[in-house]
All heavy atoms as a GROMACS GRO file, in nm:
protein
  622
    1MET      N    1   0.085  -0.117   0.000
    1MET     CA    2   0.000   0.000   0.000
    1MET      C    3   0.090   0.124   0.000
    1MET      O    4   0.185   0.132   0.077
    1MET     CB    5  -0.090  -0.006   0.123
    1MET     CG    6  -0.124   0.126   0.183
    1MET     SD    7  -0.237   0.130   0.323
    1MET     CE    8  -0.181   0.010   0.434
    2ILE      N    9   0.059   0.219  -0.086
    2ILE     CA   10   0.130   0.346  -0.086
    2ILE      C   11   0.063   0.435   0.018
    2ILE      O   12  -0.058   0.454   0.016
    2ILE     CB   13   0.127   0.411  -0.224
    2ILE    CG1   14   0.205   0.327  -0.325
    2ILE    CG2   15   0.184   0.552  -0.217
    2ILE    CD1   16   0.203   0.380  -0.465
    3MET      N   17   0.142   0.485   0.109
    3MET     CA   18   0.088   0.570   0.215
    3MET      C   19   0.087   0.714   0.163
    3MET      O   20   0.188   0.765   0.118
    3MET     CB   21   0.171   0.554   0.341
    3MET     CG   22   0.166   0.411   0.392
    3MET     SD   23   0.278   0.376   0.526
    3MET     CE   24   0.192   0.445   0.662
    4ARG      N   25  -0.029   0.778   0.165
    4ARG     CA   26  -0.050   0.909   0.105
    4ARG      C   27  -0.030   1.023   0.204
    4ARG      O   28  -0.061   1.010   0.322
    4ARG     CB   29  -0.192   0.920   0.048
    4ARG     CG   30  -0.224   0.813  -0.055
    4ARG     CD   31  -0.168   0.850  -0.186
    4ARG     NE   32  -0.199   0.747  -0.284
    4ARG     CZ   33  -0.129   0.726  -0.391
    4ARG    NH1   34  -0.024   0.800  -0.416
    4ARG    NH2   35  -0.162   0.631  -0.474
    5LYS      N   36   0.016   1.134   0.152
    5LYS     CA   37   0.037   1.255   0.232
    5LYS      C   38  -0.095   1.299   0.296
    5LYS      O   39  -0.199   1.300   0.232
    5LYS     CB   40   0.091   1.367   0.142
    5LYS     CG   41   0.115   1.496   0.214
    5LYS     CD   42   0.167   1.602   0.120
    5LYS     CE   43   0.189   1.732   0.195
    5LYS     NZ   44   0.244   1.835   0.107
    6GLY      N   45  -0.089   1.335   0.423
    6GLY     CA   46  -0.207   1.384   0.494
    6GLY      C   47  -0.294   1.276   0.556
    6GLY      O   48  -0.383   1.306   0.635
    7LYS      N   49  -0.272   1.150   0.522
    7LYS     CA   50  -0.352   1.040   0.578
    7LYS      C   51  -0.294   0.998   0.712
    7LYS      O   52  -0.176   1.007   0.737
    7LYS     CB   53  -0.354   0.920   0.483
    7LYS     CG   54  -0.415   0.947   0.349
    7LYS     CD   55  -0.563   0.969   0.362
    7LYS     CE   56  -0.624   0.991   0.225
    7LYS     NZ   57  -0.763   1.022   0.230
    8ARG      N   58  -0.383   0.952   0.801
    8ARG     CA   59  -0.342   0.908   0.933
    8ARG      C   60  -0.346   0.756   0.939
    8ARG      O   61  -0.437   0.693   0.887
    8ARG     CB   62  -0.433   0.968   1.039
    8ARG     CG   63  -0.430   1.120   1.038
    8ARG     CD   64  -0.519   1.180   1.143
    8ARG     NE   65  -0.468   1.160   1.277
    8ARG     CZ   66  -0.371   1.231   1.333
    8ARG    NH1   67  -0.314   1.326   1.264
    8ARG    NH2   68  -0.332   1.209   1.456
    9TYR      N   69  -0.247   0.699   1.006
    9TYR     CA   70  -0.234   0.554   1.020
    9TYR      C   71  -0.214   0.522   1.168
    9TYR      O   72  -0.149   0.596   1.240
    9TYR     CB   73  -0.116   0.502   0.938
    9TYR     CG   74  -0.135   0.524   0.790
    9TYR    CD1   75  -0.095   0.642   0.729
    9TYR    CD2   76  -0.195   0.427   0.711
    9TYR    CE1   77  -0.114   0.664   0.595
    9TYR    CE2   78  -0.214   0.448   0.576
    9TYR     CZ   79  -0.174   0.566   0.518
    9TYR     OH   80  -0.193   0.588   0.385
   10ARG      N   81  -0.273   0.409   1.213
   10ARG     CA   82  -0.266   0.370   1.354
   10ARG      C   83  -0.210   0.229   1.366
   10ARG      O   84  -0.247   0.138   1.291
   10ARG     CB   85  -0.404   0.375   1.416
   10ARG     CG   86  -0.403   0.342   1.566
   10ARG     CD   87  -0.538   0.357   1.630
   10ARG     NE   88  -0.582   0.494   1.624
   10ARG     CZ   89  -0.708   0.532   1.599
   10ARG    NH1   90  -0.801   0.442   1.580
   10ARG    NH2   91  -0.740   0.658   1.595
   11CYS      N   92  -0.121   0.212   1.464
   11CYS     CA   93  -0.062   0.081   1.496
   11CYS      C   94  -0.172  -0.010   1.548
   11CYS      O   95  -0.256   0.031   1.628
   11CYS     CB   96   0.048   0.098   1.600
   11CYS     SG   97   0.122  -0.058   1.652
   12GLN      N   98  -0.170  -0.137   1.505
   12GLN     CA   99  -0.272  -0.232   1.546
   12GLN      C  100  -0.237  -0.307   1.674
   12GLN      O  101  -0.318  -0.384   1.725
   12GLN     CB  102  -0.298  -0.332   1.432
   12GLN     CG  103  -0.350  -0.266   1.306
   12GLN     CD  104  -0.478  -0.189   1.331
   12GLN    OE1  105  -0.580  -0.247   1.368
   12GLN    NE2  106  -0.474  -0.058   1.311
   13ASN      N  107  -0.118  -0.282   1.730
   13ASN     CA  108  -0.078  -0.343   1.856
   13ASN      C  109  -0.151  -0.271   1.970
   13ASN      O  110  -0.133  -0.151   1.989
   13ASN     CB  111   0.074  -0.329   1.873
   13ASN     CG  112   0.125  -0.387   2.002
   13ASN    OD1  113   0.050  -0.424   2.091
   13ASN    ND2  114   0.257  -0.396   2.013
   14PRO      N  115  -0.235  -0.341   2.049
   14PRO     CA  116  -0.311  -0.275   2.155
   14PRO      C  117  -0.224  -0.212   2.263
   14PRO      O  118  -0.266  -0.119   2.331
   14PRO     CB  119  -0.398  -0.387   2.214
   14PRO     CG  120  -0.358  -0.513   2.150
   14PRO     CD  121  -0.264  -0.484   2.038
   15ASN      N  122  -0.100  -0.258   2.278
   15ASN     CA  123  -0.010  -0.200   2.377
   15ASN      C  124   0.061  -0.075   2.324
   15ASN      O  125   0.119   0.000   2.401
   15ASN     CB  126   0.094  -0.302   2.422
   15ASN     CG  127   0.029  -0.419   2.494
   15ASN    OD1  128  -0.069  -0.403   2.564
   15ASN    ND2  129   0.083  -0.538   2.472
   16CYS      N  130   0.059  -0.054   2.194
   16CYS     CA  131   0.131   0.057   2.132
   16CYS      C  132   0.033   0.166   2.087
   16CYS      O  133   0.033   0.276   2.139
   16CYS     CB  134   0.215   0.007   2.014
   16CYS     SG  135   0.306   0.136   1.926
   17ARG      N  136  -0.049   0.134   1.989
   17ARG     CA  137  -0.152   0.222   1.932
   17ARG      C  138  -0.099   0.359   1.888
   17ARG      O  139  -0.172   0.458   1.888
   17ARG     CB  140  -0.268   0.240   2.030
   17ARG     CG  141  -0.338   0.112   2.069
   17ARG     CD  142  -0.400   0.041   1.955
   17ARG     NE  143  -0.523   0.106   1.914
   17ARG     CZ  144  -0.596   0.069   1.811
   17ARG    NH1  145  -0.559  -0.032   1.739
   17ARG    NH2  146  -0.704   0.131   1.780
   18ASN      N  147   0.029   0.367   1.852
   18ASN     CA  148   0.083   0.492   1.800
   18ASN      C  149   0.009   0.531   1.673
   18ASN      O  150  -0.034   0.446   1.596
   18ASN     CB  151   0.233   0.479   1.768
   18ASN     CG  152   0.318   0.495   1.891
   18ASN    OD1  153   0.276   0.550   1.992
   18ASN    ND2  154   0.441   0.447   1.882
   19GLU      N  155  -0.004   0.659   1.652
   19GLU     CA  156  -0.072   0.710   1.534
   19GLU      C  157   0.022   0.806   1.463
   19GLU      O  158   0.086   0.889   1.527
   19GLU     CB  159  -0.200   0.782   1.576
   19GLU     CG  160  -0.295   0.809   1.464
   19GLU     CD  161  -0.430   0.857   1.515
   19GLU    OE1  162  -0.498   0.781   1.587
   19GLU    OE2  163  -0.464   0.971   1.483
   20ILE      N  164   0.030   0.792   1.330
   20ILE     CA  165   0.117   0.880   1.253
   20ILE      C  166   0.037   0.949   1.144
   20ILE      O  167  -0.064   0.896   1.097
   20ILE     CB  168   0.236   0.804   1.190
   20ILE    CG1  169   0.186   0.694   1.095
   20ILE    CG2  170   0.326   0.746   1.295
   20ILE    CD1  171   0.296   0.633   1.010
   21GLU      N  172   0.081   1.067   1.106
   21GLU     CA  173   0.023   1.136   0.991
   21GLU      C  174   0.135   1.152   0.889
   21GLU      O  175   0.244   1.200   0.921
   21GLU     CB  176  -0.031   1.273   1.030
   21GLU     CG  177  -0.094   1.345   0.912
   21GLU     CD  178  -0.159   1.477   0.951
   21GLU    OE1  179  -0.180   1.501   1.071
   21GLU    OE2  180  -0.187   1.555   0.861
   22MET      N  181   0.109   1.110   0.767
   22MET     CA  182   0.211   1.115   0.663
   22MET      C  183   0.236   1.259   0.620
   22MET      O  184   0.142   1.334   0.594
   22MET     CB  185   0.169   1.031   0.541
   22MET     CG  186   0.156   0.884   0.570
   22MET     SD  187   0.307   0.807   0.630
   22MET     CE  188   0.412   0.823   0.488
   23MET      N  189   0.363   1.296   0.614
   23MET     CA  190   0.402   1.431   0.571
   23MET      C  191   0.430   1.435   0.421
   23MET      O  192   0.418   1.538   0.358
   23MET     CB  193   0.526   1.478   0.647
   23MET     CG  194   0.505   1.482   0.799
   23MET     SD  195   0.366   1.583   0.850
   23MET     CE  196   0.437   1.743   0.832
   24THR      N  197   0.468   1.320   0.364
   24THR     CA  198   0.490   1.306   0.219
   24THR      C  199   0.440   1.170   0.177
   24THR      O  200   0.420   1.081   0.260
   24THR     CB  201   0.640   1.317   0.182
   24THR    OG1  202   0.710   1.212   0.246
   24THR    CG2  203   0.700   1.450   0.222
   25ASN      N  204   0.418   1.152   0.046
   25ASN     CA  205   0.379   1.020  -0.004
   25ASN      C  206   0.496   0.924   0.014
   25ASN      O  207   0.612   0.964   0.002
   25ASN     CB  208   0.343   1.028  -0.152
   25ASN     CG  209   0.214   1.102  -0.176
   25ASN    OD1  210   0.129   1.112  -0.088
   25ASN    ND2  211   0.199   1.157  -0.295
   26SER      N  212   0.463   0.797   0.041
   26SER     CA  213   0.571   0.699   0.053
   26SER      C  214   0.630   0.676  -0.086
   26SER      O  215   0.559   0.677  -0.186
   26SER     CB  216   0.519   0.569   0.113
   26SER     OG  217   0.423   0.510   0.029
   27GLY      N  218   0.760   0.655  -0.092
   27GLY     CA  219   0.827   0.640  -0.220
   27GLY      C  220   0.810   0.504  -0.282
   27GLY      O  221   0.822   0.486  -0.401
   28GLU      N  222   0.779   0.403  -0.202
   28GLU     CA  223   0.768   0.268  -0.253
   28GLU      C  224   0.642   0.204  -0.200
   28GLU      O  225   0.587   0.244  -0.098
   28GLU     CB  226   0.890   0.185  -0.214
   28GLU     CG  227   0.912   0.178  -0.065
   28GLU     CD  228   1.045   0.114  -0.030
   28GLU    OE1  229   1.147   0.153  -0.087
   28GLU    OE2  230   1.043   0.025   0.056
   29GLU      N  231   0.596   0.104  -0.272
   29GLU     CA  232   0.475   0.034  -0.231
   29GLU      C  233   0.515  -0.083  -0.143
   29GLU      O  234   0.590  -0.170  -0.183
   29GLU     CB  235   0.397  -0.016  -0.352
   29GLU     CG  236   0.263  -0.072  -0.315
   29GLU     CD  237   0.175  -0.096  -0.436
   29GLU    OE1  238   0.197  -0.033  -0.539
   29GLU    OE2  239   0.086  -0.180  -0.425
   30ASP      N  240   0.466  -0.080  -0.019
   30ASP     CA  241   0.495  -0.188   0.076
   30ASP      C  242   0.362  -0.254   0.110
   30ASP      O  243   0.268  -0.186   0.149
   30ASP     CB  244   0.562  -0.131   0.201
   30ASP     CG  245   0.604  -0.238   0.299
   30ASP    OD1  246   0.593  -0.357   0.265
   30ASP    OD2  247   0.648  -0.203   0.410
   31SER      N  248   0.354  -0.384   0.094
   31SER     CA  249   0.228  -0.453   0.118
   31SER      C  250   0.190  -0.455   0.266
   31SER      O  251   0.075  -0.467   0.300
   31SER     CB  252   0.232  -0.594   0.062
   31SER     OG  253   0.335  -0.667   0.125
   32ASN      N  254   0.289  -0.443   0.355
   32ASN     CA  255   0.263  -0.448   0.498
   32ASN      C  256   0.336  -0.334   0.570
   32ASN      O  257   0.441  -0.355   0.629
   32ASN     CB  258   0.309  -0.582   0.557
   32ASN     CG  259   0.231  -0.699   0.501
   32ASN    OD1  260   0.111  -0.694   0.496
   32ASN    ND2  261   0.301  -0.801   0.458
   33PRO      N  262   0.281  -0.212   0.568
   33PRO     CA  263   0.347  -0.105   0.642
   33PRO      C  264   0.348  -0.138   0.791
   33PRO      O  265   0.252  -0.194   0.844
   33PRO     CB  266   0.262   0.018   0.613
   33PRO     CG  267   0.144  -0.026   0.538
   33PRO     CD  268   0.161  -0.168   0.500
   34ARG      N  269   0.456  -0.105   0.857
   34ARG     CA  270   0.475  -0.144   0.997
   34ARG      C  271   0.508  -0.025   1.086
   34ARG      O  272   0.568   0.073   1.043
   34ARG     CB  273   0.589  -0.245   1.008
   34ARG     CG  274   0.570  -0.369   0.925
   34ARG     CD  275   0.515  -0.479   1.006
   34ARG     NE  276   0.488  -0.596   0.922
   34ARG     CZ  277   0.415  -0.696   0.964
   34ARG    NH1  278   0.365  -0.694   1.084
   34ARG    NH2  279   0.393  -0.799   0.886
   35CYS      N  280   0.472  -0.037   1.212
   35CYS     CA  281   0.505   0.059   1.316
   35CYS      C  282   0.648   0.030   1.364
   35CYS      O  283   0.705  -0.075   1.333
   35CYS     CB  284   0.407   0.042   1.431
   35CYS     SG  285   0.435   0.149   1.573
   36HIS      N  286   0.704   0.120   1.444
   36HIS     CA  287   0.837   0.096   1.500
   36HIS      C  288   0.839  -0.025   1.593
   36HIS      O  289   0.943  -0.087   1.614
   36HIS     CB  290   0.890   0.220   1.573
   36HIS     CG  291   0.813   0.253   1.697
   36HIS    ND1  292   0.840   0.196   1.818
   36HIS    CD2  293   0.707   0.335   1.717
   36HIS    CE1  294   0.756   0.243   1.909
   36HIS    NE2  295   0.674   0.328   1.849
   37CYS      N  296   0.721  -0.064   1.648
   37CYS     CA  297   0.715  -0.180   1.736
   37CYS      C  298   0.706  -0.311   1.656
   37CYS      O  299   0.717  -0.419   1.714
   37CYS     CB  300   0.596  -0.169   1.831
   37CYS     SG  301   0.435  -0.191   1.753
   38GLY      N  302   0.685  -0.302   1.525
   38GLY     CA  303   0.680  -0.420   1.440
   38GLY      C  304   0.540  -0.461   1.398
   38GLY      O  305   0.523  -0.545   1.311
   39ALA      N  306   0.436  -0.403   1.458
   39ALA     CA  307   0.298  -0.437   1.426
   39ALA      C  308   0.254  -0.364   1.298
   39ALA      O  309   0.310  -0.262   1.261
   39ALA     CB  310   0.206  -0.400   1.541
   40LYS      N  311   0.152  -0.418   1.232
   40LYS     CA  312   0.097  -0.355   1.112
   40LYS      C  313   0.030  -0.223   1.149
   40LYS      O  314  -0.021  -0.206   1.260
   40LYS     CB  315  -0.006  -0.445   1.046
   40LYS     CG  316   0.051  -0.569   0.984
   40LYS     CD  317  -0.058  -0.650   0.920
   40LYS     CE  318  -0.004  -0.777   0.859
   40LYS     NZ  319  -0.108  -0.858   0.798
   41VAL      N  320   0.030  -0.130   1.053
   41VAL     CA  321  -0.046  -0.007   1.070
   41VAL      C  322  -0.157  -0.005   0.966
   41VAL      O  323  -0.142  -0.059   0.857
   41VAL     CB  324   0.042   0.121   1.058
   41VAL    CG1  325   0.142   0.128   1.169
   41VAL    CG2  326   0.109   0.130   0.924
   42LYS      N  327  -0.270   0.055   1.003
   42LYS     CA  328  -0.384   0.067   0.913
   42LYS      C  329  -0.435   0.209   0.918
   42LYS      O  330  -0.414   0.281   1.014
   42LYS     CB  331  -0.496  -0.028   0.956
   42LYS     CG  332  -0.463  -0.174   0.936
   42LYS     CD  333  -0.584  -0.260   0.966
   42LYS     CE  334  -0.553  -0.407   0.942
   42LYS     NZ  335  -0.670  -0.490   0.971
   43LYS      N  336  -0.506   0.248   0.810
   43LYS     CA  337  -0.563   0.382   0.806
   43LYS      C  338  -0.665   0.398   0.917
   43LYS      O  339  -0.740   0.306   0.948
   43LYS     CB  340  -0.633   0.408   0.672
   43LYS     CG  341  -0.539   0.450   0.563
   43LYS     CD  342  -0.609   0.514   0.449
   43LYS     CE  343  -0.657   0.409   0.352
   43LYS     NZ  344  -0.713   0.467   0.230
   44VAL      N  345  -0.667   0.517   0.976
   44VAL     CA  346  -0.764   0.549   1.079
   44VAL      C  347  -0.900   0.566   1.013
   44VAL      O  348  -0.912   0.629   0.908
   44VAL     CB  349  -0.723   0.679   1.153
   44VAL    CG1  350  -0.829   0.721   1.253
   44VAL    CG2  351  -0.589   0.660   1.223
   45TYR      N  352  -1.004   0.508   1.070
   45TYR     CA  353  -1.139   0.518   1.015
   45TYR      C  354  -1.189   0.662   1.028
   45TYR      O  355  -1.176   0.726   1.131
   45TYR     CB  356  -1.235   0.425   1.090
   45TYR     CG  357  -1.378   0.440   1.045
   45TYR    CD1  358  -1.421   0.385   0.926
   45TYR    CD2  359  -1.469   0.512   1.121
   45TYR    CE1  360  -1.550   0.399   0.883
   45TYR    CE2  361  -1.600   0.527   1.079
   45TYR     CZ  362  -1.641   0.470   0.960
   45TYR     OH  363  -1.770   0.485   0.918
   46SER      N  364  -1.244   0.711   0.920
   46SER     CA  365  -1.309   0.841   0.925
   46SER      C  366  -1.452   0.825   0.872
   46SER      O  367  -1.472   0.769   0.764
   46SER     CB  368  -1.232   0.945   0.843
   46SER     OG  369  -1.220   0.903   0.710
   47LYS      N  370  -1.544   0.870   0.950
   47LYS     CA  371  -1.685   0.856   0.917
   47LYS      C  372  -1.715   0.936   0.789
   47LYS      O  373  -1.673   1.050   0.777
   47LYS     CB  374  -1.770   0.908   1.032
   47LYS     CG  375  -1.916   0.884   1.018
   47LYS     CD  376  -1.990   0.929   1.143
   47LYS     CE  377  -2.139   0.907   1.127
   47LYS     NZ  378  -2.211   0.948   1.248
   48PRO      N  379  -1.789   0.876   0.693
   48PRO     CA  380  -1.820   0.950   0.571
   48PRO      C  381  -1.914   1.068   0.599
   48PRO      O  382  -1.995   1.064   0.691
   48PRO     CB  383  -1.889   0.847   0.482
   48PRO     CG  384  -1.932   0.737   0.573
   48PRO     CD  385  -1.843   0.742   0.693
   49VAL      N  386  -1.898   1.171   0.520
   49VAL     CA  387  -1.981   1.290   0.533
   49VAL      C  388  -2.067   1.300   0.409
   49VAL      O  389  -2.016   1.307   0.297
   49VAL     CB  390  -1.894   1.417   0.547
   49VAL    CG1  391  -1.981   1.541   0.556
   49VAL    CG2  392  -1.804   1.406   0.668
   50PHE      N  393  -2.198   1.299   0.427
   50PHE     CA  394  -2.290   1.307   0.316
   50PHE      C  395  -2.352   1.446   0.311
   50PHE      O  396  -2.375   1.509   0.414
   50PHE     CB  397  -2.402   1.204   0.331
   50PHE     CG  398  -2.353   1.063   0.327
   50PHE    CD1  399  -2.337   0.990   0.443
   50PHE    CD2  400  -2.320   1.004   0.207
   50PHE    CE1  401  -2.290   0.860   0.439
   50PHE    CE2  402  -2.273   0.874   0.202
   50PHE     CZ  403  -2.258   0.802   0.318
   51ARG      N  404  -2.376   1.493   0.191
   51ARG     CA  405  -2.447   1.619   0.174
   51ARG      C  406  -2.533   1.609   0.050
   51ARG      O  407  -2.506   1.529  -0.040
   51ARG     CB  408  -2.349   1.736   0.162
   51ARG     CG  409  -2.261   1.731   0.040
   51ARG     CD  410  -2.168   1.851   0.037
   51ARG     NE  411  -2.081   1.846  -0.078
   51ARG     CZ  412  -2.112   1.892  -0.198
   51ARG    NH1  413  -2.228   1.947  -0.219
   51ARG    NH2  414  -2.026   1.882  -0.298
   52GLU      N  415  -2.637   1.688   0.044
   52GLU     CA  416  -2.726   1.688  -0.070
   52GLU      C  417  -2.667   1.775  -0.180
   52GLU      O  418  -2.619   1.886  -0.154
   52GLU     CB  419  -2.863   1.741  -0.029
   52GLU     CG  420  -2.967   1.726  -0.136
   52GLU     CD  421  -3.106   1.760  -0.086
   52GLU    OE1  422  -3.130   1.750   0.035
   52GLU    OE2  423  -3.189   1.796  -0.170
   53LEU      N  424  -2.670   1.724  -0.303
   53LEU     CA  425  -2.619   1.801  -0.415
   53LEU      C  426  -2.719   1.908  -0.455
   53LEU      O  427  -2.841   1.885  -0.451
   53LEU     CB  428  -2.595   1.711  -0.536
   53LEU     CG  429  -2.487   1.605  -0.524
   53LEU    CD1  430  -2.483   1.520  -0.650
   53LEU    CD2  431  -2.352   1.669  -0.501
   54SER      N  432  -2.669   2.023  -0.494
   54SER     CA  433  -2.757   2.125  -0.548
   54SER      C  434  -2.801   2.080  -0.688
   54SER      O  435  -2.743   1.988  -0.746
   54SER     CB  436  -2.685   2.260  -0.558
   54SER     OG  437  -2.586   2.255  -0.658
   55ARG      N  438  -2.899   2.145  -0.743
   55ARG     CA  439  -2.948   2.107  -0.876
   55ARG      C  440  -2.836   2.121  -0.979
   55ARG      O  441  -2.818   2.036  -1.064
   55ARG     CB  442  -3.067   2.195  -0.913
   55ARG     CG  443  -3.132   2.154  -1.041
   55ARG     CD  444  -3.268   2.223  -1.057
   55ARG     NE  445  -3.339   2.166  -1.168
   55ARG     CZ  446  -3.347   2.224  -1.287
   55ARG    NH1  447  -3.292   2.340  -1.309
   55ARG    NH2  448  -3.415   2.166  -1.384
   56VAL      N  449  -2.760   2.228  -0.970
   56VAL     CA  450  -2.650   2.252  -1.065
   56VAL      C  451  -2.545   2.142  -1.054
   56VAL      O  452  -2.496   2.091  -1.154
   56VAL     CB  453  -2.588   2.391  -1.042
   56VAL    CG1  454  -2.465   2.411  -1.127
   56VAL    CG2  455  -2.691   2.500  -1.067
   57GLU      N  456  -2.509   2.105  -0.931
   57GLU     CA  457  -2.409   1.998  -0.912
   57GLU      C  458  -2.461   1.865  -0.966
   57GLU      O  459  -2.386   1.790  -1.028
   57GLU     CB  460  -2.376   1.982  -0.764
   57GLU     CG  461  -2.293   2.093  -0.706
   57GLU     CD  462  -2.275   2.078  -0.557
   57GLU    OE1  463  -2.375   2.054  -0.486
   57GLU    OE2  464  -2.160   2.090  -0.512
   58ALA      N  465  -2.588   1.836  -0.944
   58ALA     CA  466  -2.646   1.711  -0.991
   58ALA      C  467  -2.644   1.705  -1.144
   58ALA      O  468  -2.609   1.601  -1.202
   58ALA     CB  469  -2.789   1.696  -0.940
   59ILE      N  470  -2.676   1.814  -1.209
   59ILE     CA  471  -2.674   1.818  -1.356
   59ILE      C  472  -2.530   1.804  -1.406
   59ILE      O  473  -2.503   1.730  -1.500
   59ILE     CB  474  -2.739   1.947  -1.408
   59ILE    CG1  475  -2.890   1.944  -1.379
   59ILE    CG2  476  -2.712   1.966  -1.557
   59ILE    CD1  477  -2.960   2.074  -1.404
   60ALA      N  478  -2.438   1.874  -1.342
   60ALA     CA  479  -2.298   1.868  -1.383
   60ALA      C  480  -2.244   1.726  -1.371
   60ALA      O  481  -2.170   1.679  -1.457
   60ALA     CB  482  -2.214   1.964  -1.300
   61ARG      N  483  -2.281   1.657  -1.265
   61ARG     CA  484  -2.234   1.519  -1.248
   61ARG      C  485  -2.301   1.425  -1.348
   61ARG      O  486  -2.240   1.331  -1.396
   61ARG     CB  487  -2.258   1.471  -1.106
   61ARG     CG  488  -2.166   1.540  -1.009
   61ARG     CD  489  -2.192   1.495  -0.868
   61ARG     NE  490  -2.116   1.577  -0.777
   61ARG     CZ  491  -2.018   1.530  -0.701
   61ARG    NH1  492  -1.985   1.404  -0.707
   61ARG    NH2  493  -1.954   1.610  -0.620
   62ALA      N  494  -2.428   1.452  -1.381
   62ALA     CA  495  -2.500   1.368  -1.476
   62ALA      C  496  -2.441   1.380  -1.616
   62ALA      O  497  -2.440   1.284  -1.693
   62ALA     CB  498  -2.647   1.403  -1.478
   63VAL      N  499  -2.389   1.495  -1.650
   63VAL     CA  500  -2.329   1.517  -1.782
   63VAL      C  501  -2.207   1.429  -1.801
   63VAL      O  502  -2.180   1.380  -1.911
   63VAL     CB  503  -2.292   1.666  -1.800
   63VAL    CG1  504  -2.208   1.687  -1.924
   63VAL    CG2  505  -2.418   1.750  -1.805
   64HIS      N  506  -2.134   1.402  -1.694
   64HIS     CA  507  -2.012   1.325  -1.703
   64HIS      C  508  -2.035   1.174  -1.698
   64HIS      O  509  -1.940   1.098  -1.708
   64HIS     CB  510  -1.915   1.365  -1.592
   64HIS     CG  511  -1.870   1.507  -1.603
   64HIS    ND1  512  -1.797   1.554  -1.709
   64HIS    CD2  513  -1.892   1.614  -1.524
   64HIS    CE1  514  -1.774   1.682  -1.694
   64HIS    NE2  515  -1.831   1.722  -1.582
   65THR      N  516  -2.159   1.132  -1.685
   65THR     CA  517  -2.187   0.988  -1.681
   65THR      C  518  -2.202   0.934  -1.822
   65THR      O  519  -2.233   1.006  -1.915
   65THR     CB  520  -2.315   0.957  -1.601
   65THR    OG1  521  -2.425   1.023  -1.663
   65THR    CG2  522  -2.302   1.000  -1.458
   66THR      N  523  -2.182   0.807  -1.837
   66THR     CA  524  -2.196   0.742  -1.967
   66THR      C  525  -2.339   0.696  -1.983
   66THR      O  526  -2.395   0.628  -1.897
   66THR     CB  527  -2.102   0.620  -1.976
   66THR    OG1  528  -1.970   0.663  -1.947
   66THR    CG2  529  -2.108   0.557  -2.112
   67ILE      N  530  -2.399   0.733  -2.095
   67ILE     CA  531  -2.536   0.692  -2.125
   67ILE      C  532  -2.528   0.570  -2.216
   67ILE      O  533  -2.458   0.573  -2.318
   67ILE     CB  534  -2.613   0.807  -2.194
   67ILE    CG1  535  -2.618   0.928  -2.103
   67ILE    CG2  536  -2.753   0.762  -2.233
   67ILE    CD1  537  -2.673   1.052  -2.168
   68PRO      N  538  -2.600   0.463  -2.182
   68PRO     CA  539  -2.597   0.343  -2.265
   68PRO      C  540  -2.644   0.374  -2.408
   68PRO      O  541  -2.733   0.456  -2.429
   68PRO     CB  542  -2.693   0.246  -2.196
   68PRO     CG  543  -2.709   0.300  -2.057
   68PRO     CD  544  -2.684   0.447  -2.064
   69LYS      N  545  -2.586   0.306  -2.507
   69LYS     CA  546  -2.622   0.329  -2.648
   69LYS      C  547  -2.768   0.301  -2.673
   69LYS      O  548  -2.832   0.367  -2.755
   69LYS     CB  549  -2.534   0.243  -2.739
   69LYS     CG  550  -2.391   0.289  -2.742
   69LYS     CD  551  -2.308   0.203  -2.833
   69LYS     CE  552  -2.163   0.250  -2.832
   69LYS     NZ  553  -2.079   0.166  -2.917
   70SER      N  554  -2.824   0.204  -2.602
   70SER     CA  555  -2.967   0.170  -2.621
   70SER      C  556  -3.054   0.288  -2.580
   70SER      O  557  -3.153   0.317  -2.644
   70SER     CB  558  -3.004   0.046  -2.542
   70SER     OG  559  -2.977   0.066  -2.403
   71ALA      N  560  -3.017   0.358  -2.475
   71ALA     CA  561  -3.095   0.475  -2.431
   71ALA      C  562  -3.083   0.588  -2.532
   71ALA      O  563  -3.180   0.659  -2.559
   71ALA     CB  564  -3.049   0.520  -2.294
   72LEU      N  565  -2.966   0.605  -2.592
   72LEU     CA  566  -2.947   0.708  -2.694
   72LEU      C  567  -3.029   0.678  -2.817
   72LEU      O  568  -3.088   0.767  -2.878
   72LEU     CB  569  -2.798   0.720  -2.731
   72LEU     CG  570  -2.707   0.781  -2.627
   72LEU    CD1  571  -2.561   0.771  -2.673
   72LEU    CD2  572  -2.744   0.926  -2.600
   73ALA      N  573  -3.036   0.550  -2.854
   73ALA     CA  574  -3.114   0.512  -2.971
   73ALA      C  575  -3.263   0.541  -2.949
   73ALA      O  576  -3.329   0.593  -3.038
   73ALA     CB  577  -3.092   0.363  -3.001
   74LEU      N  578  -3.312   0.513  -2.830
   74LEU     CA  579  -3.453   0.541  -2.800
   74LEU      C  580  -3.478   0.692  -2.800
   74LEU      O  581  -3.581   0.738  -2.847
   74LEU     CB  582  -3.491   0.482  -2.664
   74LEU     CG  583  -3.499   0.330  -2.656
   74LEU    CD1  584  -3.521   0.286  -2.512
   74LEU    CD2  585  -3.610   0.279  -2.745
   75GLN      N  586  -3.385   0.768  -2.750
   75GLN     CA  587  -3.399   0.912  -2.744
   75GLN      C  588  -3.400   0.972  -2.886
   75GLN      O  589  -3.477   1.065  -2.912
   75GLN     CB  590  -3.283   0.973  -2.665
   75GLN     CG  591  -3.294   1.122  -2.645
   75GLN     CD  592  -3.177   1.176  -2.565
   75GLN    OE1  593  -3.077   1.108  -2.545
   75GLN    NE2  594  -3.189   1.297  -2.518
   76ASN      N  595  -3.321   0.919  -2.976
   76ASN     CA  596  -3.315   0.971  -3.114
   76ASN      C  597  -3.441   0.938  -3.193
   76ASN      O  598  -3.473   1.009  -3.289
   76ASN     CB  599  -3.192   0.914  -3.186
   76ASN     CG  600  -3.064   0.972  -3.129
   76ASN    OD1  601  -3.065   1.079  -3.073
   76ASN    ND2  602  -2.956   0.898  -3.145
   77ARG      N  603  -3.513   0.833  -3.157
   77ARG     CA  604  -3.638   0.796  -3.226
   77ARG      C  605  -3.749   0.893  -3.195
   77ARG      O  606  -3.839   0.912  -3.273
   77ARG     CB  607  -3.681   0.655  -3.187
   77ARG     CG  608  -3.594   0.548  -3.244
   77ARG     CD  609  -3.651   0.414  -3.210
   77ARG     NE  610  -3.549   0.312  -3.230
   77ARG     CZ  611  -3.557   0.190  -3.184
   77ARG    NH1  612  -3.661   0.153  -3.114
   77ARG    NH2  613  -3.460   0.104  -3.207
   78GLU      N  614  -3.746   0.954  -3.078
   78GLU     CA  615  -3.857   1.040  -3.035
   78GLU      C  616  -3.854   1.174  -3.099
   78GLU      O  617  -3.773   1.227  -3.157
   78GLU     CB  618  -3.854   1.055  -2.883
   78GLU     CG  619  -3.881   0.924  -2.814
   78GLU     CD  620  -3.866   0.937  -2.662
   78GLU    OE1  621  -3.829   1.043  -2.610
   78GLU    OE2  622  -3.893   0.837  -2.596
   0.00000   0.00000   0.00000
């Protein structure tokens, strides 16, 4: 896993539980990032934040979606 700048990681050892915040992206991909105590580290859970899209945002996002060819064919017939 490449550890990204600004992300927080926590040691999984219950006796350690050190937490780090990355200051730069990791230069290499390591499948098992480790704490100084030797235990694996994992990203800290952050609760998702939901918000309602405005009408303009919803339209802008819809424009960037792919419309199936079958739907386009039906639309052109009308």
